[in-house]
C-alpha beads as a LAMMPS data file, in Angstrom:
LAMMPS data file: protein, C-alpha beads

86 atoms
85 bonds

1 atom types
1 bond types

-500.0 500.0 xlo xhi
-500.0 500.0 ylo yhi
-500.0 500.0 zlo zhi

Masses

1 110.0

Atoms # bond

1 1 1 26.035 -14.501 4.786
2 1 1 24.159 -17.894 4.542
3 1 1 20.200 -18.047 4.382
4 1 1 19.007 -20.776 6.649
5 1 1 15.658 -19.139 8.265
6 1 1 12.273 -19.777 7.117
7 1 1 9.106 -17.888 7.172
8 1 1 5.693 -19.042 6.860
9 1 1 2.435 -17.113 6.672
10 1 1 -1.200 -17.960 5.271
11 1 1 -2.062 -15.217 3.269
12 1 1 -5.249 -14.466 1.224
13 1 1 -4.465 -16.181 -2.556
14 1 1 -5.983 -13.528 -4.649
15 1 1 -3.945 -10.927 -2.307
16 1 1 -0.754 -12.572 -2.863
17 1 1 -1.384 -12.781 -6.523
18 1 1 -1.936 -9.022 -7.271
19 1 1 1.061 -8.602 -5.086
20 1 1 3.656 -10.728 -6.300
21 1 1 2.120 -8.980 -9.796
22 1 1 3.318 -6.255 -8.521
23 1 1 6.691 -7.403 -6.938
24 1 1 7.353 -8.581 -10.488
25 1 1 7.220 -5.045 -12.008
26 1 1 9.498 -4.033 -9.051
27 1 1 12.024 -6.505 -10.234
28 1 1 11.326 -7.913 -6.935
29 1 1 11.333 -11.919 -6.142
30 1 1 9.114 -11.852 -2.657
31 1 1 11.743 -13.627 -1.181
32 1 1 13.726 -9.982 -1.514
33 1 1 10.804 -8.467 -0.577
34 1 1 10.004 -9.893 2.505
35 1 1 13.814 -9.079 3.312
36 1 1 13.372 -5.629 2.489
37 1 1 10.560 -4.976 5.006
38 1 1 12.613 -6.988 7.258
39 1 1 15.533 -4.773 6.844
40 1 1 13.435 -1.995 7.481
41 1 1 11.614 -3.353 10.129
42 1 1 15.511 -3.456 11.751
43 1 1 17.085 -0.085 10.747
44 1 1 13.462 1.688 12.085
45 1 1 13.241 0.104 15.101
46 1 1 9.733 -0.606 14.307
47 1 1 7.254 -0.667 11.077
48 1 1 8.533 0.998 8.092
49 1 1 4.730 3.169 7.210
50 1 1 2.308 4.327 9.727
51 1 1 -0.399 2.458 10.821
52 1 1 -3.567 3.881 11.546
53 1 1 -6.946 3.416 12.017
54 1 1 -9.121 5.687 9.709
55 1 1 -11.249 8.150 11.504
56 1 1 -15.349 8.604 10.316
57 1 1 -14.882 11.020 8.058
58 1 1 -12.136 8.873 5.672
59 1 1 -13.843 6.216 6.444
60 1 1 -17.061 7.464 4.901
61 1 1 -14.655 9.439 2.030
62 1 1 -13.598 5.431 1.455
63 1 1 -17.385 3.811 1.391
64 1 1 -18.644 6.882 -1.037
65 1 1 -15.456 6.515 -3.879
66 1 1 -15.990 2.552 -3.436
67 1 1 -19.729 3.473 -4.616
68 1 1 -18.344 6.056 -7.401
69 1 1 -20.039 8.877 -5.022
70 1 1 -19.220 12.211 -4.493
71 1 1 -16.308 12.277 -6.601
72 1 1 -14.559 15.632 -8.221
73 1 1 -13.553 14.905 -11.260
74 1 1 -10.813 17.272 -12.956
75 1 1 -9.193 17.681 -16.137
76 1 1 -5.928 18.347 -15.671
77 1 1 -3.382 18.944 -12.357
78 1 1 -4.721 23.237 -12.451
79 1 1 -8.196 22.334 -12.638
80 1 1 -7.757 19.845 -9.578
81 1 1 -6.008 22.917 -7.952
82 1 1 -8.397 25.589 -8.760
83 1 1 -11.491 22.858 -7.482
84 1 1 -9.492 22.620 -3.921
85 1 1 -9.114 26.406 -3.811
86 1 1 -4.849 26.056 -3.914

Bonds

1 1 1 2
2 1 2 3
3 1 3 4
4 1 4 5
5 1 5 6
6 1 6 7
7 1 7 8
8 1 8 9
9 1 9 10
10 1 10 11
11 1 11 12
12 1 12 13
13 1 13 14
14 1 14 15
15 1 15 16
16 1 16 17
17 1 17 18
18 1 18 19
19 1 19 20
20 1 20 21
21 1 21 22
22 1 22 23
23 1 23 24
24 1 24 25
25 1 25 26
26 1 26 27
27 1 27 28
28 1 28 29
29 1 29 30
30 1 30 31
31 1 31 32
32 1 32 33
33 1 33 34
34 1 34 35
35 1 35 36
36 1 36 37
37 1 37 38
38 1 38 39
39 1 39 40
40 1 40 41
41 1 41 42
42 1 42 43
43 1 43 44
44 1 44 45
45 1 45 46
46 1 46 47
47 1 47 48
48 1 48 49
49 1 49 50
50 1 50 51
51 1 51 52
52 1 52 53
53 1 53 54
54 1 54 55
55 1 55 56
56 1 56 57
57 1 57 58
58 1 58 59
59 1 59 60
60 1 60 61
61 1 61 62
62 1 62 63
63 1 63 64
64 1 64 65
65 1 65 66
66 1 66 67
67 1 67 68
68 1 68 69
69 1 69 70
70 1 70 71
71 1 71 72
72 1 72 73
73 1 73 74
74 1 74 75
75 1 75 76
76 1 76 77
77 1 77 78
78 1 78 79
79 1 79 80
80 1 80 81
81 1 81 82
82 1 82 83
83 1 83 84
84 1 84 85
85 1 85 86
């Protein structure tokens, strides 16, 4: 199929650079990633991921971990499961 449509978007330069490096690691060009996203939206009739607003507890956890507050360090998966009580 001939591709003739163009998508243009403004994006924060540092975000663009970081994401394009991830695409490169995945073996994708930006164009291929956009096409993949569009195809998934078409297949699912919506976004291919959940879009949610974090609740207060999640927001607090994000802020705490950003400043390295209330972190639990684990030696290995077994240690993590023990600390979680699982």
